[in-house]
N, C-alpha and C positions, 0 to 999 in steps of 0.2 A: 778423797781421790788418791792421796799418797798411799794409803793403806791398800787400796785396790791395785795400784801399780806395783806395790811391793809383793802382794800375793801373786799377781800374774808373773812377775819376774822370777820369783822363787819357784813357781809351780810350772814353768814352761818345760822343764826337763822331761823328756818323753816318758821316762820311767815313773815320774812323780805326778805330773799334772792330772792324769785321769783319776788318781787316787787321793788327791790332796783333800783331807777332811775339812779344812777350814775354808777352802775356796768357795764352795756353794753358799756358805753362810755370809761371805763377803759380797757376793754378786748382787743380792737385793739392794744393798746400799750403794752399789756402783752405778755410774752413769756412762763410763767410758773404759774401754780396755785398750791398752797400748801393747802391741805385740810385734815381734819380728815376723817377717813373712816366712822365712825359711829357717827351720830349726832341725837339729839332728833327730831323725826318726819321726818327725811330725811337721806341722806347719801352723802358722798363725791363723789361716782360715779354718783349720780344724779346731783349734782352740776356741776361736770366736763362735763357731757353730755350736760347740758344746755349751759355752757360757750364755749365748743368746737364747738357747733353749731353756735356761734357768731364769732368764729375765728378758722377755721380749722388749724390743726397743732399745736395747743396750747398743751404744755406739762403739765404733772401733777405729783406731788409728794404727795403720800398719807402718812399720819401719823396716829398712833394709839397707845394707851396704852395697847391694847390687844396684845397678842403674835402672832407671825407669824402663828402658827398652828391654832389659833382661827380665824384669818382673812381669811386665805387661805383655811382652812379645812371646813368652813361654806359656801364657795363659794361666799363670799362677793367680792373677787378680784381674778383675775387669776395670775399665777406665773410670768407673764411677765411684771408686773407693777413696778413702782418705789415706794419703801416703806421704811419708816424710823420709827423705833419703839421708842415710848416715854419711859422713859425720854431721851432727847438728849441735848447736849450742843449747844450753838449758833454757835460754831465753826463747830460742826458736821453737823448742818443744812446748814450753809454757804458752807461747802465743798460739800455736797450732791447736793445742788442747782447748784453750779458751774459745777459739774460733769455732771449733766443732761443737762444744757444749752450748754455745750461744745460738747456734743454728737451730731453727725450728724444724723438727722432723716432719716430713711430708707423707 
C-alpha cells in the first residue's frame, strides 16, 4: 500500500502522471488510491479514472484542503465518494484507509 501511495504522490504532477512508466506496473498490486481532488492542471477524479481503467475495482480516497461544501457544491465529486478533509493526522488517514479496504464492494 505504501508503495502505491508513493507512486501516486510522485506521479500526480500533471506533466508526469500520464507518462509515469512505473505507475501501470504498480496498479495491479494496488487496492486503493489516495489522491487530492484538485491538482494543478488536472484532478484526482481524472487520475482515478485512468488508474481504475488499468484495474477495475480499484478503490479511491479523495483528500482536499477545500471544505466539503466547496468540493461537493461545485460538482467536483458526488456525495457517494470517500473523502477526507485536510489537515488530518496520520492516524486519521490510516483509520480511513483501513475502513475503506475492509468494506466489501457492492
